[in-house]
N, C-alpha and C positions, 0 to 999 in steps of 0.2 A: 438568735440575733435580737437585739434590743434597739429601739428607736427613740430618739428624744429631739424635740424641736426647741431651739434657743434663739435668743436675740443677742446682739453684741454689747451686752452690759454685764458687768461682773456682779454677782449677788454677794452682798456683804457677809451673809451667814455661811455660804458654802465655799466662796472663793472661786466659783465656776460661773460660766455664762448663765444668765437668768433664763428660765423657761418661758415659753410663750404664754402660759396661763398667768404667771406672775405679771408679765408685760400687759396682758389684757386687763387684769385687775387694776393695775396702775392707771391705764388709759381710762377705764370706767370710773374709778374713784376720782380722777382728775376732772371728770365731767366733760370729757372730750368726745363721747359717743353721741351720735344723733339718736333721737327716740327709737327709730326702727332698729338701730344697731344695739341699743340697750335691751330691747325686747328679744332680739336674736341671741344676745349674749346670755340672757337669763335662761333661755331654752337650752343653749349649749351646756351651760353649767349644770343644769338639772340632768341632761342626758348623760354627760360624762361622769356625773357624780364626782366632781373634782375633789371634794372633801373626802379623801380616803380615810378609812378607819385608822386611827392613830395606833401605831405599834406600842407595845409596853416600853421599849427602849429603842434608841436609834444607833447606839454605839455597840460595837462588838465587845469592847472592854467595859467592865463594870466599875472601873476606878473613877473617882471623882475627876471632873475636868475632861473626860473623854469627849471626842467629837460627837456632838448631838445633831449634826446636820444630815439631812437626807434629801434626795431628789427622786423624782419619779420618771420611769421609762415605760414605754409601751413595748409589749412583745411584738415582734415583726408580724406575727399571725393575727394581730388585732386590727383587721382591715377597716372595720367601721369606725373604731376609735381614731385610727390614723387619718381616715378621711375627714372626720370632724376636726381633728387638729389642723389639717390642711386648710379647712375653712377659716379657722382662727388665724392662720398664717396669712391668708388672703385679706382678711379684714385689717390685720396689722399693717400689711403693705399699703392698703388704702390710706393709712394714717402715717405713711412714710417711715414705718418701723420695719427694718430688715430682719430676716430670720434665716436660719439654716437648719438642716436636719443632720443629726449625729447618729451614727450607728456603732455598735460594739457587740462583740461576743461575750465580753467579760465586764459587765457593768459595775461590779463591786459586791459587797456583802449585802445580801438580800434580807431586809427586815420585815417586809410585808409583800405578799404576792396574791393576786387573784388571777382569773382566767385571761385578762387582757393587759394588766399592768403589774409593775413591780415597783416597790419603793425601796431605795437602796441607801445604805450608809456607806460613806467613803471618806477617804482623805483626799483633799483637793490636789495635793501633790502627786497622788497616785491615780488620778482620775483618768480612766481609759476613754479615748474618743477617736472617732474617725468621721470625717465629714463626707457627705455625699452632695 
């Protein structure tokens, strides 16, 4: 099982709902975080290591123009990472940004994976999701 937290905004690159980390980056870059929230966000970014290693390619196809979008999911077993993500969800809620958790057994073509996360390449039209 895979878990992803999203906000109700469509990402222009993937065509899917924007992830909570993108939403937090936007909030931070817009200067809307209080100083203590900025310090906390810096700690969370460092702990989660949000900048995953970039895979060699994101598309299953090698042809030019293939979909080069990817999104990240947590494995359901990544308890600490999911707990941190829930903290991000709580801070977004304090700024009136709603979010929800998606789960799926089949997240798409995996292009990067570690013990707690997977980065996936997918076609927006075939994007599997289920809300909890």
